[in-house]
C-alpha positions as CSV (number, residue, x, y, z in Angstrom):
1,X,254.8,92.2,22.5
2,X,251.0,91.8,22.5
3,X,249.8,89.4,25.1
4,X,246.8,87.0,24.6
5,X,244.1,87.8,27.1
6,X,243.9,85.2,29.8
7,X,240.7,83.5,30.8
8,X,239.0,83.4,34.2
9,X,239.9,80.1,35.8
10,X,237.6,78.4,38.3
11,X,237.8,74.9,39.8
12,X,235.2,72.2,39.0
13,X,234.6,71.9,42.8
14,X,233.7,75.5,43.1
15,X,231.7,76.2,39.9
16,X,228.4,74.7,41.1
17,X,228.9,75.7,44.8
18,X,227.8,78.6,46.7
19,X,228.6,82.2,45.4
20,X,231.2,82.6,48.2
21,X,233.0,79.5,47.0
22,X,233.2,80.8,43.5
23,X,234.6,84.2,44.5
24,X,237.1,82.5,47.0
25,X,238.3,80.0,44.3
26,X,239.1,82.9,42.0
27,X,241.0,84.8,44.7
28,X,242.9,81.6,45.5
29,X,244.0,81.1,41.9
30,X,245.1,84.7,41.6
31,X,247.2,84.3,44.7
32,X,248.6,81.0,43.4
33,X,249.6,83.0,40.2
34,X,251.4,85.6,42.2
35,X,253.3,82.9,44.0
36,X,254.4,81.8,40.6
37,X,255.7,85.3,40.0
38,X,253.0,86.2,37.5
39,X,252.1,89.8,37.2
40,X,248.9,91.7,36.7
41,X,249.3,91.7,33.0
42,X,249.7,88.0,32.9
43,X,246.3,87.3,34.5
44,X,242.7,87.6,33.5
45,X,241.6,91.3,33.9
46,X,238.2,90.2,35.1
47,X,239.7,87.8,37.6
48,X,241.9,90.5,39.0
49,X,239.0,93.0,39.4
50,X,236.9,90.3,40.9
51,X,239.5,89.6,43.5
52,X,240.0,93.3,44.5
53,X,236.3,93.8,44.8
54,X,236.1,90.9,47.2
55,X,239.2,92.4,49.1
56,X,237.4,95.7,49.4
57,X,234.2,94.0,50.6
58,X,236.1,92.0,53.3
59,X,238.0,95.0,54.6
60,X,234.9,97.3,54.6
61,X,233.0,94.6,56.5
62,X,235.7,94.4,59.1
63,X,236.6,98.0,59.6
64,X,234.8,100.3,57.2
65,X,236.2,102.2,54.3
66,X,239.0,103.5,56.4
67,X,240.4,100.0,56.9
68,X,240.2,99.4,53.1
69,X,242.0,102.6,52.4
70,X,244.8,101.8,54.9
71,X,245.2,98.2,53.6
72,X,245.2,99.3,50.0
73,X,248.1,101.6,50.5
74,X,248.2,104.6,48.1
75,X,245.1,103.2,46.3
76,X,246.3,104.8,43.0
77,X,246.3,101.3,41.3
78,X,243.6,99.7,43.5
79,X,240.7,102.1,43.4
80,X,240.3,102.2,39.6
81,X,240.2,98.3,39.4
82,X,237.7,98.1,42.2
83,X,235.5,100.6,40.3
84,X,235.9,98.7,37.1
85,X,235.1,95.4,38.8
86,X,231.9,96.8,40.3
87,X,230.8,98.3,37.0
88,X,231.5,95.0,35.2
89,X,229.5,92.9,37.6
90,X,226.6,95.3,37.7
91,X,227.1,96.5,41.4
92,X,225.9,99.9,40.5
93,X,224.8,100.9,44.0
94,X,228.0,99.7,45.5
95,X,230.0,101.7,43.0
96,X,228.1,104.9,43.8
97,X,228.7,104.3,47.5
98,X,232.4,103.5,46.9
99,X,232.8,106.8,45.0
100,X,231.1,108.7,47.8
101,X,233.1,107.0,50.5
102,X,236.4,107.7,48.7
103,X,235.4,111.4,48.4
104,X,234.5,111.6,52.1
105,X,237.6,109.8,53.2
106,X,239.7,112.1,51.0
107,X,238.1,115.1,52.8
108,X,238.8,113.5,56.1
109,X,242.4,112.9,55.5
110,X,242.9,116.3,54.0
111,X,241.2,117.9,56.9
112,X,243.3,115.9,59.4
113,X,246.4,117.0,57.7
114,X,245.4,120.6,57.7
115,X,244.5,120.4,61.4
116,X,247.8,118.9,62.2
117,X,249.7,121.7,60.4
118,X,247.6,124.2,62.2
119,X,248.7,122.9,65.5
120,X,245.6,120.7,66.2
121,X,242.9,123.2,65.5
122,X,239.9,121.3,64.2
123,X,239.0,124.2,62.0
124,X,235.5,124.6,63.4
125,X,234.9,121.0,63.6
126,X,235.6,120.1,60.0
127,X,237.5,117.1,60.8
128,X,234.9,115.9,63.2
129,X,232.2,116.4,60.6
130,X,234.3,114.4,58.1
131,X,234.6,111.6,60.6
132,X,230.9,111.6,61.1
133,X,230.3,111.5,57.3
134,X,232.7,108.5,56.8
135,X,230.8,106.7,59.6
136,X,227.5,107.4,58.1
137,X,228.6,105.9,54.8
138,X,230.0,102.8,56.5
139,X,226.5,102.4,58.0
140,X,225.0,102.8,54.6
141,X,227.4,100.1,53.3
142,X,226.0,97.6,55.8
143,X,222.4,98.3,54.8
144,X,223.3,98.2,51.1
145,X,224.5,94.7,51.4
146,X,220.9,93.6,52.1
147,X,219.7,95.2,48.9
148,X,222.6,94.6,46.5
149,X,224.5,91.3,47.2
150,X,227.9,92.1,45.8
151,X,229.2,88.6,46.3
152,X,226.3,87.1,44.3
153,X,227.0,89.6,41.6
154,X,230.6,89.0,41.6
155,X,230.1,85.1,41.3
156,X,227.6,85.5,38.5
157,X,230.1,87.8,36.6
158,X,232.8,85.1,36.9
159,X,230.6,82.2,36.0
160,X,229.3,84.1,33.0
161,X,232.5,84.8,31.3
162,X,232.5,83.6,27.7
163,X,236.1,82.2,27.9
164,X,235.8,80.7,31.4
165,X,238.2,77.9,32.0
166,X,237.0,75.2,34.5
167,X,239.7,73.0,35.8
168,X,239.8,70.1,38.3
169,X,241.6,71.1,41.5
170,X,244.7,69.1,40.6
171,X,244.9,70.7,37.2
172,X,245.2,74.2,38.5
173,X,248.9,74.0,39.5
174,X,250.2,72.6,36.2
175,X,248.1,75.1,34.3
176,X,249.8,78.0,36.3
177,X,253.2,76.4,35.7
178,X,252.5,76.2,32.0
179,X,251.3,79.8,31.9
180,X,254.4,81.0,33.8
181,X,256.7,79.2,31.4
182,X,255.2,81.2,28.5
183,X,256.0,84.5,30.2
184,X,259.4,85.9,29.3
185,X,261.9,86.4,32.2
186,X,259.4,85.1,34.8
187,X,262.2,83.0,36.4
188,X,264.1,86.2,37.4
189,X,261.1,87.7,39.2
190,X,260.7,87.6,43.0
191,X,257.7,85.5,44.0
192,X,255.1,87.6,45.9
193,X,253.0,86.5,48.9
194,X,249.3,85.8,49.2
195,X,247.7,89.2,49.9
196,X,245.6,90.3,47.0
197,X,247.2,93.8,47.2
198,X,250.6,92.2,46.5
199,X,249.4,92.0,42.9
200,X,250.5,95.7,42.6
201,X,253.8,95.2,44.5
202,X,256.1,94.2,41.7
203,X,254.8,95.7,38.4
């Protein structure tokens, strides 16, 4: 069955607010949809990507790319959507850095595994060099935020969607309930918690 693409939904209280409020409102609505047992394919593709870019931002600010990588699990589903979100909102410098950080982190984890299999030999400092490279890129991330405000780009992307649906706060719950009622077999699904990554937990 072909599904009708869903719109980005924002609240009337957030739409004219700060960029952070717009991005947070979108994330809160995505979480509410997950609690209603809606899945990735039941939601706005733009809204989901926006939410995951913001998740990446929060994790990278707190603990660098490594924290994002750990919290995102296998990253098979997450990384492509983060990349698509960055491309969609025009965060080209952040996308380039994300790709370089992912490559560096991959080299670090591969080198760590090889070192472990070799009985702890750092193979001429390759693991240490990989750690340093990841740290350098984390430092570049902090600097980049001053030049390319990814939250502002994210909010502008959400606000600029041609099918944007703006609801009063009290209208959001009933809207999600109506959406869930139109999805076949949604009543038999297990509701998923509030973490953005749980979007991928029950596909």
